[in-house]
C-alpha positions as CSV (number, residue, x, y, z in Angstrom):
1,M,13.7,7.8,5.9
2,E,15.3,4.4,5.9
3,N,13.2,3.9,9.1
4,S,10.0,4.2,7.1
5,I,10.8,1.1,5.1
6,D,12.1,-0.6,8.3
7,E,8.9,0.5,10.2
8,K,6.7,-0.8,7.4
9,K,8.6,-4.1,7.5
10,K,8.2,-4.3,11.3
11,Q,4.4,-3.6,11.0
12,L,4.0,-6.3,8.3
13,K,6.1,-8.8,10.3
14,E,3.9,-8.3,13.4
15,E,0.7,-8.7,11.4
16,L,2.2,-11.8,9.7
17,E,3.1,-13.4,13.1
18,T,-0.4,-12.7,14.5
19,L,-2.1,-14.2,11.4
20,R,0.2,-17.2,11.5
21,V,-0.8,-18.0,15.1
22,E,-4.4,-17.6,14.2
23,Y,-4.0,-19.8,11.1
24,K,-2.0,-22.6,12.8
25,V,-3.4,-22.5,16.4
26,E,-6.7,-20.7,16.8
27,L,-8.6,-21.6,13.6
28,P,-7.8,-25.4,13.8
29,K,-9.3,-25.3,17.3
30,R,-12.4,-23.5,16.1
31,I,-12.9,-25.9,13.2
32,A,-12.5,-28.9,15.5
33,E,-15.0,-27.4,18.0
34,A,-17.5,-26.7,15.1
35,R,-17.0,-30.3,13.8
36,A,-18.1,-31.6,17.2
37,Y,-21.5,-30.0,16.7
38,G,-22.3,-32.6,14.1
39,D,-23.7,-32.3,10.5
40,L,-21.2,-30.0,8.6
41,R,-23.7,-29.2,5.8
42,E,-25.7,-26.9,8.1
43,N,-23.0,-25.9,10.5
44,A,-22.6,-22.1,10.5
45,E,-19.7,-22.1,12.9
46,Y,-17.8,-24.5,10.8
47,D,-18.5,-22.5,7.6
48,A,-17.5,-19.3,9.3
49,A,-14.2,-20.8,10.6
50,R,-13.4,-22.2,7.2
51,E,-14.1,-18.9,5.5
52,R,-11.9,-17.1,8.0
53,Q,-9.2,-19.7,7.4
54,A,-9.2,-19.0,3.7
55,F,-9.1,-15.2,4.3
56,V,-6.2,-15.5,6.7
57,K,-4.3,-17.7,4.3
58,A,-4.8,-15.2,1.5
59,R,-3.7,-12.3,3.7
60,I,-0.6,-14.3,4.8
61,D,0.4,-14.8,1.2
62,Q,-0.3,-11.1,0.4
63,I,1.9,-9.9,3.3
64,S,4.7,-12.3,2.4
65,H,4.7,-11.0,-1.1
66,Q,4.7,-7.4,0.0
67,M,7.6,-8.1,2.4
68,S,9.5,-9.7,-0.4
69,Q,9.0,-6.6,-2.5
70,L,10.1,-4.3,0.4
71,N,13.2,-6.5,0.9
72,D,14.1,-6.0,-2.8
73,L,13.7,-2.2,-2.4
74,S,17.0,-0.5,-1.8
75,M,17.4,3.1,-0.9
76,S,20.2,3.4,-3.5
77,S,17.8,2.5,-6.3
78,I,15.4,5.3,-5.4
79,E,16.5,8.7,-6.7
80,E,16.9,11.5,-4.1
81,S,15.5,14.3,-6.2
82,K,12.7,12.6,-8.2
83,I,9.3,11.2,-7.5
84,G,9.3,7.6,-6.6
85,Y,8.1,5.1,-4.0
86,G,7.6,6.7,-0.6
87,S,7.5,10.3,-2.0
88,I,5.1,12.8,-0.6
89,I,4.3,15.6,-3.1
90,T,2.1,18.7,-3.3
91,V,0.8,19.6,-6.7
92,L,-1.2,22.5,-8.0
93,E,-4.1,21.4,-10.2
94,K,-3.9,24.0,-12.9
95,E,-7.7,24.1,-13.9
96,T,-9.0,24.6,-10.3
97,N,-6.0,26.1,-8.6
98,A,-6.5,23.5,-5.9
99,R,-3.5,22.0,-4.0
100,V,-3.4,18.3,-3.7
101,E,-1.1,16.1,-1.7
102,F,-0.2,12.6,-2.8
103,T,1.8,9.9,-1.0
104,F,3.2,7.1,-3.2
105,V,2.6,3.8,-1.4
106,H,2.6,0.0,-2.1
107,P,-0.5,-1.1,-4.2
108,N,-1.9,-2.9,-1.1
109,E,-2.0,0.5,0.8
110,V,-3.7,2.6,-1.8
111,N,-6.4,4.9,-0.4
112,P,-7.3,7.7,-2.8
113,S,-9.5,9.5,-0.3
114,E,-6.3,9.9,1.9
115,G,-4.2,10.8,-1.1
116,K,-2.3,7.5,-1.0
117,I,-1.7,6.3,-4.5
118,S,0.5,3.8,-6.2
119,L,3.1,4.5,-8.9
120,S,1.1,2.2,-11.2
121,S,-2.0,4.5,-11.1
122,P,-2.4,6.9,-14.0
123,I,-1.4,9.8,-11.8
124,G,1.6,7.8,-10.4
125,M,2.8,6.8,-13.9
126,A,2.6,10.4,-15.1
127,L,4.4,11.8,-12.0
128,Q,7.1,9.1,-11.5
129,N,10.6,10.4,-12.0
130,K,9.5,14.0,-12.2
131,T,10.7,16.7,-9.9
132,V,9.7,20.1,-8.4
133,G,8.9,22.8,-10.9
134,E,7.7,20.4,-13.7
135,E,4.2,20.5,-15.1
136,V,2.6,17.1,-15.9
137,V,-0.5,16.2,-17.9
138,V,-2.3,13.2,-16.6
139,N,-4.7,11.1,-18.6
140,I,-7.5,9.9,-16.3
141,P,-10.8,8.3,-17.1
142,A,-12.6,11.7,-16.6
143,G,-10.2,13.4,-19.1
144,K,-6.9,15.2,-18.7
145,K,-5.6,17.0,-15.6
146,R,-2.6,19.3,-15.5
147,Y,-0.5,19.4,-12.4
148,Y,2.3,21.6,-11.4
149,I,4.7,20.0,-8.9
150,E,5.3,22.4,-6.0
151,K,6.8,20.3,-3.3
152,L,8.5,16.9,-3.0
153,T,9.7,15.0,0.0
154,T,11.4,11.8,-1.1
155,L,11.8,8.6,0.9
156,H,15.3,9.7,1.7
157,G,13.9,12.7,3.7
158,K,15.0,15.3,1.1
159,T,12.5,18.1,0.7
160,M,12.4,20.4,-2.3
161,S,9.9,23.1,-3.2
162,V,9.4,26.0,-5.5
């Protein structure tokens, strides 16, 4: 599973390089071309290029920060038998008997509709450092939910189930 961190770093590095080229080469050209059209107060091309420049700069900063966090993440600091970053778990929701799968991802990758949550979410905080066979009560805005942890696959690739 070490590759999953390496793969994520590779993806981020590729996106970062693409954005840096856009920021340093393509956008300055677009801004210069838009300036050539004249009055900047009513120049939609200029405004759009400047907005894109601000967005790209913010995304570059965001990716750089995320890569820094991934570089600080060491496999030895992640427990092999407990829920943590990169874990994929299956839980049984006790009230509905529905099985739900969660994947613990970086906060920038959160997508609840795909089951991708962060460890800093209410569910993530309640499940962090737990293991298979434990029951957890999660306080969420809609009330309390009880989950029974049935299966855990850690970032190390170790799978445990009941």
